[in-house]
N, C-alpha and C positions, 0 to 999 in steps of 0.2 A: 547657072541654073536659072531657070525661068520662073516666073511668078506662079504659073500653074503647078509646077513641081513643088514649089515651096508650100503652096496651099495644100496640095495633096499630102505632103509630109506632115504638115501641121494637123490636118484632119486625121491622118493615121495615128499620130501621137495622141490626139484627144480621144480617139476611139479606143486605143489601147489603154489609156488612163481610165476611161470610163468603164471598160471591161474589168480592169483591175479593181476599181472601186466597187463595182457590182459583185465581183467574186469575194472581196473582203467583207462586204455587207452580208452576203449569203453565209459566209463562214462564221461571222459573228452571230447571225441568227441561229444557225445550226448549233453552235456552241451554247448559246443561251437556252435552246430547247433541251439539249443534252443535260445542261446544268439543272434545269427545272425538273427533268425526269429523275436525275440523281438525287436532288433535294427531296423529291416526293418519296423515293424509295427509302431514304434515310429517315424521313418522318414516319413512314409506315413501320420500319424496323424499330424505331424508338417507341412507337405506340404499342407494338407487340411486346416490348420488354417492360412496359409500364406496370403490368400485372405482377411481374417478378419483383420489380422495385417496391411495389406496395407490400408484397409478402415479406421482403427483406426488412422493410421499415417496421412492419408488425412484429417480426422476430426480434428486431433490435429493441423495440419498446418493451416486449415481454422480458427480454434479458435484463433490461434496466430495472424493470419492476421487481424481478426476482432478486437482483443485486440489492435493491433497496430493502426488500423484505429480509434478506439475510443480514444486511447491515443492522437493521432494527433488532433482529433476533440476537445478533452478536452483542449489541449494546445492552440488551436485557440480560444476557448471560454474564456479561462483564459486571453489570450492576448487582446481579445475584451473587456473583463470586465476591465482590467487594463487601456486600452485606454479610455474607458467610464469614469472611475473613475478620470483619469487625466483631461479629458475634463471638468468634473464636478468641480473638484478642481480649475481649471483655471477660469472657469466661476464664481465660487463662489468668488474667489479672485478679479476678475474684478468688480463684483457687490459690494463687500466690499470696494474696492478702490473708487468706484463711491459714495457710501454712506459716506465714510470718507470725500471725497471732498465736498459733500453736507453739511455735518456736520461742516466742516471747514468754509464754506462760511456762514452758517446759524448763525445769531447773537444770537439766542435763545439756541444754543447748546454749552456747555462748553467742547470742544473736547480736552482740555489740562488737564482736571481733571484726577487724578490717576485711578479712577474707570470708566472712559469713555469706553464704548463699542459701536461700531457703530450698529445702528438698521437698519432694512430693511423695516419697515412699517411706514406709516405716514410721516409727515415732522419733527416731534420732537421725535425721538426715542433715544435720548442721555441718559446718566446716569440719573436714577431717573424718566424718563418719562415712560408712560404706552404704551405698544404696543397692537396689535390686540388680544393677548391672555390674556390681563389683567395683565400681569406681567411687571415689570420694565425691561429696557434693561439689567441691571446688574443681575436681578433675572433670566431672561430667559437664559442668557449666563452661569450663575453659574449652572443651572440645566443641561445644555448640556455638560459643560466642567469642570471636577473636578479641573483643575488648577486654574480656576477663582472662586472657592468656597470662601466665606468670611471666614476670620480666626476665629477660635473658641478657647475657653479657656480650652477645654477638653484635658486631657493628652492623648498622642498617636494619636491625630488627626491632628497634624501639626499646631496647634494654635500658637499664639504669646505670650501667657502667660507663664512666667517661674515659676517653682516651687522651 
């Protein structure tokens, strides 16, 4: 091969490489332009949804405020229920004290008996007497309060019988 041929081959290779570099640069430029357009369309779409996002945020804040109002209302109701329960318990204790005093004064009531329970109906509702429900004072209390249940001999029931 002659020198002229080598030079022409080198020139051709350089020209081809230059064309390839030019094509690559154009492709990068076109890709960058496409990416800019795509980014701009994404921004426009996001901007158009901004109003909906603000509305959703407003709804969320309103829901939170409503939940807070209901929580406060529930706390007030709970407080009122507690106060009513306390008032009921105080009134119940006052009535029971009054009944105990009546039973203490009544000669027909053995208020010192171990199974004595103050009754609230009639004049003789001490232990063993019958109240308006047809049960004795001890029976009606035992049905209401498991602490006042009569002892049993069944195992595991808290009876007094030892095995």
